[in-house]
C-alpha positions as CSV (number, residue, x, y, z in Angstrom):
1,M,23.4,3.0,-27.3
2,P,24.4,5.2,-30.1
3,D,28.0,6.3,-30.4
4,G,28.4,9.8,-28.7
5,A,25.0,9.6,-26.7
6,T,24.8,10.3,-23.3
7,R,23.6,7.6,-20.6
8,T,20.6,8.5,-18.5
9,R,21.3,8.7,-15.3
10,A,18.9,7.6,-13.0
11,A,18.4,7.5,-9.1
12,V,15.9,4.7,-7.6
13,F,14.8,5.3,-4.1
14,G,13.6,1.8,-2.6
15,A,15.7,-1.4,-3.1
16,G,12.9,-3.7,-2.4
17,S,11.4,-6.1,-4.9
18,W,9.8,-3.7,-7.3
19,G,12.1,-0.7,-6.9
20,T,15.0,-3.5,-7.9
21,A,13.2,-4.8,-10.8
22,F,12.5,-1.1,-12.4
23,A,16.3,-0.5,-11.7
24,L,17.2,-4.0,-13.5
25,V,14.7,-2.6,-16.3
26,L,16.3,0.9,-16.4
27,A,19.7,-0.5,-16.7
28,D,18.7,-3.0,-19.4
29,A,17.3,0.4,-21.2
30,G,21.2,1.6,-21.2
31,A,21.0,3.4,-18.0
32,E,23.1,4.1,-15.1
33,V,21.5,3.5,-12.1
34,R,22.1,4.6,-8.3
35,L,19.9,2.2,-6.2
36,W,19.1,3.8,-2.8
37,G,18.3,1.1,-0.1
38,R,17.3,1.6,3.7
39,R,20.0,-0.7,4.8
40,P,23.7,-0.1,4.2
41,E,24.4,-3.7,4.5
42,L,21.8,-4.8,1.8
43,C,23.5,-2.2,-0.5
44,E,26.8,-3.6,0.4
45,T,25.8,-7.1,-0.4
46,I,24.4,-5.7,-3.7
47,N,27.4,-4.1,-4.9
48,R,29.7,-7.3,-3.8
49,T,27.2,-9.9,-5.3
50,H,25.1,-8.2,-7.8
51,V,22.1,-9.9,-6.4
52,N,19.3,-8.5,-3.9
53,A,19.1,-11.6,-2.0
54,D,16.2,-10.5,0.3
55,Y,13.9,-9.7,-2.3
56,L,14.8,-11.2,-5.8
57,D,17.2,-13.9,-4.9
58,G,18.7,-15.8,-7.9
59,V,18.6,-12.7,-10.0
60,T,21.8,-11.2,-11.4
61,L,21.6,-7.5,-11.3
62,P,23.4,-5.7,-14.3
63,A,27.2,-4.0,-13.5
64,S,25.5,-0.7,-14.3
65,I,23.3,-0.8,-11.0
66,R,25.0,0.2,-8.2
67,A,23.5,0.4,-4.5
68,T,24.2,3.2,-2.0
69,H,22.7,3.9,1.3
70,D,23.7,7.8,0.9
71,P,20.7,9.8,-0.5
72,K,22.9,12.5,-1.9
73,E,25.1,9.9,-3.6
74,A,21.9,8.5,-5.0
75,V,20.4,11.6,-6.7
76,D,23.8,13.2,-7.6
77,G,23.5,14.2,-11.2
78,A,20.4,12.3,-12.0
79,D,18.1,12.8,-14.8
80,V,15.3,10.9,-13.4
81,V,14.5,10.1,-9.6
82,V,12.4,7.2,-9.4
83,L,10.3,6.8,-6.0
84,A,9.7,3.0,-4.9
85,V,9.5,3.3,-1.2
86,P,6.2,2.1,0.7
87,S,3.5,4.9,0.0
88,Q,2.8,5.6,3.8
89,S,6.3,6.6,4.2
90,L,6.8,8.6,1.0
91,R,6.1,12.0,2.6
92,M,8.5,11.5,5.5
93,N,11.4,10.4,3.3
94,L,10.8,12.7,0.8
95,T,10.8,15.6,3.0
96,E,14.5,14.5,3.8
97,W,15.5,13.9,0.0
98,A,13.6,17.1,-1.6
99,G,16.4,19.4,-1.1
100,L,18.9,16.8,-2.8
101,I,17.3,16.4,-5.9
102,P,18.5,18.3,-9.1
103,S,15.9,20.8,-10.1
104,S,15.8,19.6,-13.7
105,A,15.3,15.8,-13.1
106,L,12.0,14.0,-13.6
107,L,10.4,12.2,-11.1
108,V,8.6,9.0,-11.4
109,S,6.1,7.3,-8.7
110,L,6.1,3.4,-8.9
111,M,4.0,3.4,-5.4
112,K,0.4,2.1,-5.7
113,G,-1.6,3.6,-2.5
114,I,-3.5,6.8,-1.0
115,E,-2.0,8.6,1.7
116,L,-3.4,8.0,5.3
117,G,-5.0,11.3,6.7
118,T,-4.7,13.3,3.5
119,A,-6.4,10.6,1.1
120,K,-3.7,12.1,-1.5
121,R,-2.5,10.2,-4.2
122,M,1.3,9.5,-4.4
123,S,1.7,12.0,-7.5
124,E,0.1,14.7,-5.3
125,V,2.4,14.0,-2.3
126,I,5.5,14.3,-4.6
127,A,4.3,17.6,-5.9
128,E,3.4,19.1,-2.6
129,V,6.8,17.9,-0.8
130,T,9.2,18.7,-3.8
131,G,7.4,21.8,-5.1
132,A,7.6,20.0,-8.8
133,A,4.8,21.1,-11.6
134,G,3.2,18.2,-13.6
135,D,5.7,18.7,-16.4
136,R,8.1,16.8,-14.0
137,I,6.2,14.1,-12.4
138,S,4.9,10.7,-14.0
139,V,3.6,7.4,-12.9
140,V,4.7,4.1,-13.7
141,S,1.5,1.4,-13.1
142,G,0.0,-1.9,-14.6
143,P,0.5,-5.8,-14.2
144,N,4.1,-5.5,-12.5
145,L,5.1,-8.4,-10.2
146,A,8.6,-7.6,-9.5
147,R,9.9,-11.1,-9.8
148,E,8.6,-11.8,-13.3
149,I,10.0,-8.6,-14.4
150,A,13.4,-9.4,-13.3
151,E,13.6,-12.8,-14.7
152,R,12.8,-10.7,-17.7
153,Q,9.5,-12.3,-18.6
154,P,7.3,-10.3,-21.1
155,A,5.3,-7.4,-19.6
156,A,3.7,-4.4,-20.2
157,S,2.7,-1.3,-18.3
158,V,1.5,2.4,-18.5
159,V,3.6,5.6,-18.1
160,A,1.2,8.2,-17.5
161,A,1.9,11.9,-17.1
162,D,0.1,15.2,-17.5
163,T,1.6,15.8,-21.1
164,D,2.3,13.3,-23.9
165,E,6.0,14.7,-24.0
166,L,6.9,13.6,-20.4
167,A,5.2,10.2,-20.7
168,R,7.0,9.6,-23.8
169,R,10.3,10.8,-22.1
170,I,10.0,8.3,-19.4
171,Q,8.5,5.4,-21.9
172,G,11.9,5.9,-24.0
173,M,14.0,5.3,-20.6
174,C,12.2,2.1,-19.8
175,H,11.5,0.5,-23.0
176,T,13.2,-2.9,-23.4
177,T,12.7,-6.0,-25.3
178,H,10.8,-7.7,-22.4
179,F,9.4,-4.6,-20.7
180,R,6.6,-2.8,-22.9
181,P,5.5,0.4,-21.5
182,Y,2.6,2.4,-23.1
183,T,1.6,6.2,-22.6
184,N,-1.5,7.8,-21.1
185,T,-2.2,11.1,-20.1
186,D,-4.8,9.9,-17.1
187,V,-2.6,10.3,-13.9
188,L,-5.5,9.8,-11.9
189,G,-6.9,7.1,-13.3
190,T,-3.5,5.2,-13.3
191,E,-3.2,6.0,-10.0
192,L,-6.6,4.9,-8.6
193,G,-6.7,1.7,-10.5
194,G,-3.1,0.6,-8.8
195,A,-4.0,1.6,-5.2
196,V,-7.5,0.0,-5.5
197,K,-6.3,-3.5,-6.8
198,N,-4.4,-4.1,-3.8
199,V,-7.8,-3.6,-1.5
200,I,-9.6,-6.2,-4.1
201,A,-6.7,-8.6,-3.9
202,L,-6.9,-8.6,-0.5
203,A,-10.5,-9.6,-0.7
204,V,-9.8,-12.3,-3.2
205,G,-6.9,-13.7,-1.1
206,I,-9.5,-13.9,1.9
207,A,-11.9,-16.0,-0.6
208,V,-9.1,-18.3,-1.5
209,G,-8.2,-18.8,1.9
210,L,-11.7,-19.5,3.1
211,G,-11.4,-22.5,0.2
212,F,-13.6,-20.7,-2.2
213,G,-13.2,-21.2,-6.1
214,D,-13.0,-19.4,-9.3
215,N,-16.6,-18.2,-9.1
216,A,-16.0,-16.3,-6.0
217,R,-12.8,-15.0,-7.1
218,A,-14.0,-13.7,-10.5
219,S,-17.1,-12.1,-8.9
220,V,-15.0,-10.3,-6.4
221,I,-12.9,-9.3,-9.1
222,T,-15.4,-8.0,-11.6
223,R,-17.2,-6.1,-9.0
224,G,-14.0,-4.5,-7.6
225,L,-13.2,-3.3,-10.8
226,A,-16.5,-1.9,-10.9
227,E,-16.1,-0.2,-7.6
228,T,-12.8,1.4,-8.8
229,T,-14.3,2.7,-12.1
230,R,-17.2,4.0,-10.2
231,L,-14.9,6.3,-7.8
232,G,-12.4,7.1,-11.1
233,Q,-15.5,8.6,-12.7
234,V,-16.8,10.7,-10.2
235,L,-13.1,12.0,-9.5
236,G,-12.8,13.1,-13.2
237,A,-10.7,9.8,-14.5
238,D,-11.0,8.6,-18.0
239,P,-13.2,5.6,-17.5
240,Y,-11.3,3.8,-20.5
241,T,-7.9,3.7,-18.3
242,F,-9.7,0.9,-16.0
243,S,-10.3,-1.4,-18.8
244,G,-6.4,-0.9,-19.6
245,L,-3.3,-2.0,-18.3
246,A,-3.4,0.1,-15.1
247,G,-7.1,-1.2,-14.6
248,L,-8.0,-4.7,-15.5
249,G,-4.3,-5.8,-16.3
250,D,-3.1,-4.9,-13.0
251,L,-6.1,-6.0,-11.2
252,V,-6.2,-9.4,-12.5
253,A,-2.4,-10.0,-12.0
254,T,-2.5,-9.2,-8.6
255,C,-5.5,-10.9,-7.5
256,S,-4.6,-13.9,-9.5
257,S,-0.7,-14.8,-8.7
258,P,0.7,-16.3,-5.5
259,L,3.4,-13.7,-6.2
260,S,1.3,-10.9,-5.1
261,R,1.8,-9.8,-1.9
262,N,-1.5,-8.7,-1.2
263,R,-3.5,-11.7,-2.4
264,T,-1.0,-13.8,0.0
265,F,-2.1,-11.6,3.0
266,G,-5.4,-11.9,2.3
267,E,-5.2,-15.8,2.2
268,R,-3.4,-15.9,5.4
269,L,-6.2,-13.8,6.9
270,G,-8.9,-16.3,5.3
271,G,-6.7,-19.1,6.9
272,G,-7.5,-17.8,10.2
273,M,-4.1,-15.4,10.9
274,S,-4.6,-12.2,12.4
275,V,-3.4,-8.9,10.8
276,D,-0.6,-8.6,13.2
277,E,0.3,-12.3,12.5
278,V,0.6,-11.9,8.7
279,V,2.5,-8.7,9.2
280,S,5.2,-9.8,11.6
281,S,5.8,-12.9,9.3
282,S,6.5,-11.0,6.0
283,R,9.3,-8.7,5.3
284,Q,7.4,-6.8,2.4
285,V,4.5,-4.6,3.0
286,A,1.1,-5.3,1.5
287,E,0.0,-1.8,0.5
288,G,-3.7,-2.3,0.3
289,V,-3.6,-3.2,4.4
290,K,-2.4,0.4,4.9
291,S,-4.3,1.9,1.9
292,C,-8.0,0.6,2.3
293,E,-8.5,3.0,5.1
294,S,-7.6,6.1,3.3
295,I,-9.5,4.7,-0.3
296,L,-12.5,4.5,1.9
297,E,-11.9,7.9,3.0
298,L,-11.9,9.1,-0.6
299,A,-15.0,7.4,-1.7
300,G,-16.8,9.0,1.4
301,R,-15.7,12.5,0.4
302,A,-16.7,11.7,-3.0
303,G,-19.8,10.1,-2.0
304,V,-19.4,6.9,-3.8
305,D,-20.1,3.3,-2.5
306,M,-17.4,1.0,-2.3
307,P,-18.9,-2.3,-0.2
308,I,-15.8,-4.6,-1.1
309,V,-13.1,-1.8,0.1
310,E,-15.9,-1.1,3.3
311,H,-15.6,-4.7,4.0
312,V,-12.2,-5.2,3.8
313,V,-11.6,-2.5,6.1
314,G,-13.9,-4.1,8.7
315,V,-11.4,-7.0,8.6
316,V,-8.2,-5.1,8.9
317,R,-9.7,-3.2,11.9
318,G,-10.8,-6.7,13.5
319,E,-14.5,-5.8,13.1
320,L,-15.5,-8.3,11.0
321,A,-14.1,-12.1,10.4
322,P,-13.3,-13.2,7.0
323,R,-16.3,-15.4,6.8
324,E,-18.4,-12.5,7.9
325,M,-17.3,-10.1,5.4
326,L,-18.3,-12.4,2.5
327,R,-21.6,-13.6,3.9
328,S,-22.3,-9.7,4.7
329,L,-21.1,-8.9,0.8
330,L,-23.5,-11.2,-0.6
331,S,-26.6,-10.6,1.6
332,R,-26.5,-6.7,0.2
333,T,-29.8,-5.9,-1.4
334,A,-29.7,-7.2,-5.1
335,K,-29.7,-4.5,-7.7
336,P,-29.1,-4.4,-11.5
337,E,-25.5,-5.2,-12.9
338,R,-25.1,-1.9,-14.8
339,H,-26.4,0.7,-12.6
340,G,-26.3,-1.0,-9.2
341,H,-23.9,0.0,-6.2
């Protein structure tokens, strides 16, 4: 940091894997970080040991990260507020926090989901609850497997905002020697790519759990990208976004890595476990399980056919067995690749 420069003060709400990893990125970029956690005992352990053993065991956190269970303490003097809570709990939590957030603070969403009931993207929920305009709200998305980023392995991402100026400001706050953010002004496409890829990863995981190989995985990934792009274009997103880091990049990482909680969740479903059994066996949230219903609702409103999403919803609801899901997808009417749905 240059002599005389003021250190950025960041608040990160969500002490799970991704929230903690991004707090580390911000700290590496020179920020002073307050990490809000839901459980006081976890915050105390992080401050005492500088390790979040529940989510990123073995990763030492910089001294410039301090955890707190007090939201007022977290946002005190914050220049930027980062939101990394489960997408379906955002509205409830943010309603409690909104009055505490400084009116000048920038707001960053790390969440990849669509809200149940409203089919709204996370940036839309943030704007609605806080009253913040688009010149304060941005989104970070891409192939962001938290463990690898926390270990400072090379990674790239996208900072999307309505204006280039805001995107560049957030980019500067999280650019390190290991984490390279690119900018984008397509907030809609960036958020859709992040949300839908979780559902596609569930489908890929189911195929893996059933014992199918690379052909099946590649087919689901490719057709999943086609579904995402189709929805995005109808809603007004830039098609190029889906071939970039927030689209294809995130999709490949999430569908290919055993570190992906959505793919792992799908594998367990394909292996014979029920949704409830998988949920009870893990501390972490698989966003695709919650968001698949709202994505299907959003697609229905837009008049877009999304067969993979529709079939995953059937499995999550218990209406389709995993093997029946893949059989049903493959037996659909054959169509041209470019124009077929």
